[in-house]
PLY file of the C-alpha trace (Angstrom):
ply
format ascii 1.0
element vertex 109
property float x
property float y
property float z
element edge 108
property int vertex1
property int vertex2
end_header
-5.34 -3.41 23.86
-6.58 -1.54 20.76
-10.32 -1.31 20.31
-12.13 -0.47 17.13
-14.98 1.93 17.65
-18.30 0.19 17.53
-20.81 -1.32 19.84
-20.70 -0.94 23.61
-20.27 -4.69 24.01
-16.84 -4.46 22.38
-15.73 -1.86 24.94
-17.07 -3.92 27.84
-15.28 -7.02 26.52
-12.02 -5.08 26.18
-12.33 -3.86 29.78
-12.93 -7.36 31.09
-10.18 -8.91 28.94
-7.48 -6.33 29.66
-4.76 -7.33 32.14
-4.45 -5.52 35.46
-2.63 -2.23 35.00
-3.25 -2.38 31.26
-4.40 0.29 28.83
-7.48 0.25 26.61
-7.30 2.55 23.58
-10.48 3.68 21.86
-9.65 5.25 18.52
-12.06 6.36 15.86
-15.36 8.11 15.82
-17.28 6.96 18.86
-20.70 8.45 19.46
-23.55 7.97 21.84
-23.83 6.85 25.42
-22.62 3.59 26.91
-24.59 2.07 29.74
-23.52 -0.74 32.02
-19.84 0.18 31.90
-17.99 -2.11 34.36
-16.40 0.68 36.45
-15.55 -1.78 39.22
-13.26 -3.70 36.86
-11.66 -0.47 35.63
-10.92 0.84 39.12
-10.06 -2.43 40.89
-7.63 -3.47 38.16
-6.12 0.03 37.69
-6.92 0.19 33.98
-6.10 3.22 31.86
-8.50 4.25 29.12
-7.14 6.40 26.30
-9.22 7.78 23.49
-9.15 10.13 20.53
-10.70 10.88 17.20
-9.11 9.26 14.19
-7.36 11.87 12.06
-9.26 10.91 8.90
-8.46 14.01 6.85
-4.77 13.80 7.76
-4.40 10.29 6.34
-7.05 10.21 3.63
-5.29 12.01 0.76
-1.71 11.11 1.53
-0.55 8.50 1.99
-3.68 6.34 2.24
-5.56 7.26 -0.95
-2.37 7.20 -3.03
-1.44 3.77 -1.70
-4.91 2.45 -2.55
-4.73 3.94 -6.06
-1.25 2.42 -6.56
-2.54 -1.00 -5.51
-0.34 -1.17 -2.41
-3.41 -1.52 -0.18
-6.63 -3.36 -1.00
-9.42 -2.23 1.32
-12.13 -4.26 -0.42
-12.03 -7.00 2.22
-14.20 -4.83 4.49
-16.93 -4.37 1.86
-19.67 -6.82 2.74
-22.58 -5.20 0.87
-22.92 -3.46 -2.48
-26.18 -1.85 -3.52
-27.69 0.87 -5.63
-28.11 4.36 -4.26
-31.88 3.85 -4.37
-31.42 1.20 -1.66
-29.58 3.59 0.68
-32.23 3.49 3.43
-32.04 -0.32 3.52
-28.22 -0.21 3.44
-28.12 2.26 6.32
-30.51 0.10 8.32
-28.40 -3.03 7.75
-25.21 -1.18 8.74
-26.69 0.60 11.77
-28.19 -2.60 13.16
-25.13 -4.73 12.33
-27.45 -7.09 10.46
-26.24 -9.68 7.94
-22.68 -9.41 9.35
-22.41 -5.99 7.71
-19.08 -4.17 7.93
-19.23 -1.69 5.04
-21.86 -0.82 2.45
-20.80 0.63 -0.90
-23.42 2.51 -2.91
-23.37 2.88 -6.69
-25.49 5.07 -8.91
0 1
1 2
2 3
3 4
4 5
5 6
6 7
7 8
8 9
9 10
10 11
11 12
12 13
13 14
14 15
15 16
16 17
17 18
18 19
19 20
20 21
21 22
22 23
23 24
24 25
25 26
26 27
27 28
28 29
29 30
30 31
31 32
32 33
33 34
34 35
35 36
36 37
37 38
38 39
39 40
40 41
41 42
42 43
43 44
44 45
45 46
46 47
47 48
48 49
49 50
50 51
51 52
52 53
53 54
54 55
55 56
56 57
57 58
58 59
59 60
60 61
61 62
62 63
63 64
64 65
65 66
66 67
67 68
68 69
69 70
70 71
71 72
72 73
73 74
74 75
75 76
76 77
77 78
78 79
79 80
80 81
81 82
82 83
83 84
84 85
85 86
86 87
87 88
88 89
89 90
90 91
91 92
92 93
93 94
94 95
95 96
96 97
97 98
98 99
99 100
100 101
101 102
102 103
103 104
104 105
105 106
106 107
107 108
């Protein structure tokens, strides 16, 4: 079961939804502490948890950026908010608190 980095509730849900003997993969940039981790479910169901940082720099220039520039990939579906740079504090607050169903904020000058 692949898990996008994000809130602790997503990790807890993945643990509880994973089949016995299954593997949960946490990829991305995951920071902070997670409380109330259901260790009983992990141990009793023999789950494996794998994790690692996403290799952003490895994929950013080639092939990802080139494919976006060529129109092969359209990442705009994740952009939920667009605002001016002057509104950066508000944009950060919306993103950090997952308010207004925010996925990605794009700032313009």
